[in-house]
C-alpha positions in Angstrom: 0.0 0.2 0.0 1.5 3.4 -0.9 2.2 5.7 1.9 -1.0 7.8 2.8 -1.0 11.5 1.7 -1.1 14.4 3.8 -4.5 15.6 4.2 -4.9 19.1 5.8 -7.7 21.4 7.2 -7.2 23.5 4.0 -7.4 20.4 1.8 -10.9 19.7 3.7 -12.2 23.2 2.9 -11.5 22.9 -0.7 -13.1 19.6 -0.7 -16.1 21.0 1.0 -16.4 23.8 -1.1 -16.4 21.6 -4.3 -18.9 19.3 -2.8 -21.3 22.1 -2.2 -20.9 23.3 -5.8 -21.9 20.0 -6.7 -25.1 20.4 -4.9 -23.9 17.9 -2.1 -24.5 19.2 1.3 -22.8 18.1 4.9 -24.8 16.0 6.8 -25.5 17.7 10.4 -24.5 16.2 13.6 -28.2 16.0 14.4 -28.9 13.9 11.4 -26.2 11.5 11.9 -27.2 10.7 15.7 -30.7 10.4 14.7 -30.0 7.8 11.9 -27.2 6.2 14.3 -30.0 5.3 16.7 -32.9 4.7 13.8 -30.6 2.2 12.3 -29.1 0.7 15.1 -25.6 1.3 13.6 -22.5 -0.3 15.4 -19.1 0.2 14.2 -17.3 -2.8 13.4 -14.3 -1.5 15.5 -13.7 1.1 18.4 -13.1 4.4 16.6 -12.7 8.1 17.7 -14.5 11.1 16.6 -17.3 12.0 14.3 -16.5 11.6 10.4 -17.6 14.4 8.0 -20.0 13.1 5.3 -22.0 14.9 2.5 -25.5 14.1 0.8 -27.1 14.4 -2.2 -30.6 13.3 -3.3 -32.7 13.2 -6.4 -35.1 10.7 -8.1 -35.6 8.9 -4.9 -31.9 7.8 -4.7 -29.4 9.5 -2.1 -25.5 9.7 -2.3 -23.7 9.6 0.8 -19.9 10.6 1.0 -17.9 9.5 3.9 -14.4 11.4 3.7 -12.2 10.2 6.7 -12.1 13.8 8.2 -12.9 14.5 11.7 -14.6 17.6 12.0 -14.2 18.5 15.6 -10.5 17.5 15.8 -9.6 18.9 12.1 -8.0 16.0 11.0 -8.3 12.6 9.1 -8.6 9.4 11.0 -5.4 7.8 10.8 -6.3 4.5 9.6 -9.5 4.6 7.6 -10.9 4.9 3.7 -13.4 7.1 2.5 -16.7 5.7 0.8 -19.3 6.6 -1.8 -22.8 4.8 -1.7 -26.0 5.0 -3.0 -29.1 4.6 -0.8 -32.7 3.8 -1.5 -35.6 3.6 0.7 -33.0 3.3 3.8 -30.9 0.5 2.1 -27.5 0.9 0.6 -27.7 -0.5 -2.9 -24.4 0.4 -4.2 -21.0 1.1 -2.5 -17.7 2.0 -4.2 -14.4 0.5 -3.9 -12.7 1.9 -0.8 -10.9 5.1 -1.3 -7.4 5.0 0.0 -5.7 8.8 1.1 -3.1 8.3 -1.4 -1.8 10.8 -3.8 -4.9 11.6 -5.8 -7.3 10.8 -3.0 -9.1 13.9 -3.1 -9.6 14.1 -6.9 -10.6 10.4 -6.8 -13.2 10.9 -4.3 -14.9 13.9 -6.0 -14.8 11.9 -9.1 -16.6 8.7 -7.5 -18.8 11.3 -6.0 -19.6 13.2 -9.0 -20.4 9.9 -11.1 -22.5 8.7 -8.3 -24.5 12.1 -8.4 -24.6 11.8 -12.1 -26.3 8.0 -11.6 -29.1 9.3 -9.2 -29.8 12.3 -11.2 -30.2 10.3 -14.4 -31.7 7.5 -12.9 -33.1 5.5 -16.0 -36.6 4.9 -16.8 -37.8 1.6 -17.7 -38.3 1.4 -21.6 -41.2 -0.6 -21.3 -43.3 1.0 -18.5 -41.4 4.2 -18.0 -41.1 3.7 -14.1 -37.8 4.2 -12.3 -35.4 1.3 -12.8 -33.7 -0.1 -9.9 -30.2 -1.1 -8.9 -29.4 -4.5 -8.3 -26.7 -6.7 -7.8 -24.7 -8.2 -10.8 -22.9 -11.7 -10.7 -19.4 -10.2 -9.6 -18.7 -8.7 -6.4 -19.4 -5.1 -6.6 -21.0 -5.3 -9.9 -24.4 -3.6 -10.7 -27.1 -3.0 -13.2 -30.2 -1.2 -13.8 -33.4 -3.5 -13.5 -37.2 -3.1 -13.8 -39.3 -6.2 -12.7 -42.8 -4.6 -13.1 -43.5 -7.3 -15.3 -47.3 -7.1 -15.2 -46.9 -3.4 -16.8 -44.7 -5.0 -19.4 -46.4 -5.7 -22.9 -44.0 -8.8 -23.1 -44.1 -10.0 -19.3 -40.6 -9.8 -19.0 -38.1 -7.9 -17.0 -36.1 -5.1 -18.3 -32.4 -4.3 -17.8 -30.0 -1.7 -18.8 -25.9 -1.9 -18.2 -24.7 0.1 -15.1 -22.9 2.6 -17.1 -26.2 3.2 -19.4 -25.9 7.1 -20.4 -22.8 7.9 -18.7 -20.8 10.6 -20.2 -17.6 9.6 -22.2 -15.2 10.9 -19.8 -16.6 9.5 -16.7 -17.1 6.2 -18.5 -13.6 6.1 -19.6 -12.5 6.7 -16.0 -14.5 4.0 -14.4 -13.5 1.6 -17.2 -10.0 2.5 -16.6 -10.5 1.7 -12.8 -11.8 -1.7 -13.8 -9.3 -2.5 -16.2 -6.4 -1.9 -13.7 -8.5 -3.9 -11.1 -8.7 -6.7 -13.8 -5.2 -6.8 -14.3 -4.5 -6.8 -10.6 -6.5 -9.9 -9.9 -5.1 -11.8 -12.9 -1.6 -11.3 -11.6 -3.0 -12.4 -8.2 -4.1 -15.5 -10.0 -1.1 -16.4 -12.0 1.0 -16.0 -8.6 -1.7 -18.4 -7.0 -2.7 -15.7 -4.5 -6.4 -15.4 -3.3 -8.8 -12.5 -4.6 -10.9 -9.7 -2.5 -9.3 -10.9 0.7 -10.0 -7.5 2.3 -13.4 -7.2 1.1 -14.3 -10.5 2.2 -12.4 -10.3 5.8 -13.5 -6.9 6.6 -15.9 -6.6 9.5 -18.9 -5.0 8.2 -21.1 -2.4 10.4 -24.0 -3.6 11.9 -27.0 -1.9 10.3 -28.4 -0.5 7.0 -25.5 0.9 5.5 -23.1 -1.7 5.9 -20.8 -2.2 2.7 -21.8 -6.0 2.2 -19.9 -6.5 -1.0 
């Protein structure tokens, strides 16, 4: 793992300003405490401080961004990763891969947040019944696609499916496909060396509650 990059208060201020420009807002302490109690959340390990998060909602989907930044202490957690997730009806339906605080941490976090924001803003309508499509699990770990199973409203009585990257702008599509190629090459190398895949993902202790990164 590359050395963790320095993340200072002025960096966080720039990050927050950019999130606000994108339409995100900071999650308040009251919201955090209410949801913590409402969902019965329990952290997988003991942790200090309250992490700053941001939220964006559109088309009945909500993007949450967790930054590793501790607001009251004005510093990052020493050992933690950032996350971008999409929630629907109080259930996490998509989790990004964890974002490590390496050299391009801020840029990658903003890119992942922008793409998640784009997905919820442009949530596709079913080509058969014009209802919003849902985010569902694909065959692989972390894979997702759009689906509509309202077959009674479909002339052919069959579900509808769209690729997870459906309609994504070219630059964003290039970015996510570049990330996937890098992961594919890494996994190919691990297989060639006889090493197991997804070790951190499969052994990570999850949060107890609705927003746990289950895959």
